[in-house]
Every structure is written in structure tokens, then in C-alpha cells.
C-alpha positions in Angstrom: 0.0 0.0 0.0 1.2 3.5 -0.8 2.0 5.6 2.3 2.8 9.1 1.1 0.2 11.3 -0.5 2.1 11.5 -3.8 2.3 7.7 -4.0 -1.4 7.5 -3.5 -2.0 10.0 -6.2 0.4 8.1 -8.5 -1.6 4.9 -8.0 -4.8 6.7 -9.0 -3.2 8.1 -12.1 -1.7 4.8 -13.1 -5.0 3.1 -12.7 -6.7 5.7 -14.9 -4.0 5.4 -17.6 -4.3 1.6 -17.5 -8.0 1.9 -18.1 -7.4 4.1 -21.1 -4.7 1.9 -22.5 -6.7 -1.2 -22.0 -9.7 0.3 -23.9 -7.5 1.4 -26.8 -5.8 -2.0 -27.0 -9.2 -3.7 -26.9 -10.5 -1.6 -29.8 -7.4 -2.3 -31.8 -7.6 -6.1 -31.2 -11.3 -6.2 -32.1 -11.0 -4.5 -35.4 -7.9 -6.5 -36.3 -9.9 -9.7 -35.6 -12.8 -8.5 -37.7 -10.6 -7.7 -40.7 -8.8 -11.1 -40.4 -12.2 -12.9 -40.2 -13.7 -11.0 -43.2 -10.5 -11.4 -45.2 -11.1 -15.1 -45.3 -14.4 -14.7 -47.2 -14.5 -11.2 -48.8 -11.3 -9.5 -49.6 -12.9 -6.3 -51.0 -14.9 -5.8 -47.8 -11.7 -6.3 -45.7 -9.9 -3.7 -47.9 -12.7 -1.2 -47.0 -12.2 -1.9 -43.3 -8.4 -1.6 -43.5 -8.2 2.2 -43.0 -10.1 1.9 -39.7 -7.8 -0.8 -38.5 -4.7 1.2 -39.5 -6.2 4.2 -37.6 -6.7 2.1 -34.4 -3.2 0.6 -34.7 -1.6 4.1 -35.3 -3.4 5.6 -32.3 -2.3 2.8 -30.1 1.3 3.3 -31.2 1.1 7.0 -30.8 -0.2 6.8 -27.3 2.5 4.2 -26.3 0.2 1.2 -25.9 2.2 -0.7 -28.5 5.6 0.1 -29.9 6.2 1.6 -33.3 7.7 -1.5 -34.9 4.9 -3.6 -33.5 2.4 -1.3 -35.2 4.2 -1.5 -38.4 4.3 -5.3 -38.3 0.5 -5.5 -37.6 -0.3 -3.1 -40.4 2.0 -5.0 -42.8 0.4 -8.4 -42.0 -3.1 -7.0 -42.3 -2.4 -5.5 -45.7 -0.7 -8.7 -46.9 -3.7 -10.7 -45.7 -6.2 -8.5 -47.7 -4.3 -8.8 -51.0 
């Protein structure tokens, strides 16, 4: 348990940041799964969904939820999957 006031405040802040990061990561993972699932049946529909997936991945990378190279790898694999 944190003892000092600043430590208590840091715990509150880190919990809040974790909630935001978890939400962003969940959105990213969900849209990636949707694109992967649709790509198996309808490539054109998956191509239409690709910009939304790229946006979610870029936002996660920009906010530090995932690293830059991780984002690039995810985008590359999605685009390869839809071709």
C-alpha cells in the first residue's frame, strides 16, 4: 500500500492510464480480428475496413500502448492478408 500522499496520487493516475490503455488495446484487437475474419471470405470488404484498422493501430502506437515496430508489423500483416 502506498503511504505518502504523492504515492497514493500516482496509483490513482496509473489506474486511470491503465483503463485508457486497455480500452485502446481492446478496440485495436477487435478491429484486427474483424478484418482477419472477413478477409477469409470477402477481400474487398476487408480492404474497406483496412483504414479503420490502421487508424486504431496508429493511435495505439502514438499513445504508447504498443511500440512503433509492433504497429508497423501489424499493419504489414493485415495489408498482406487482404491482397
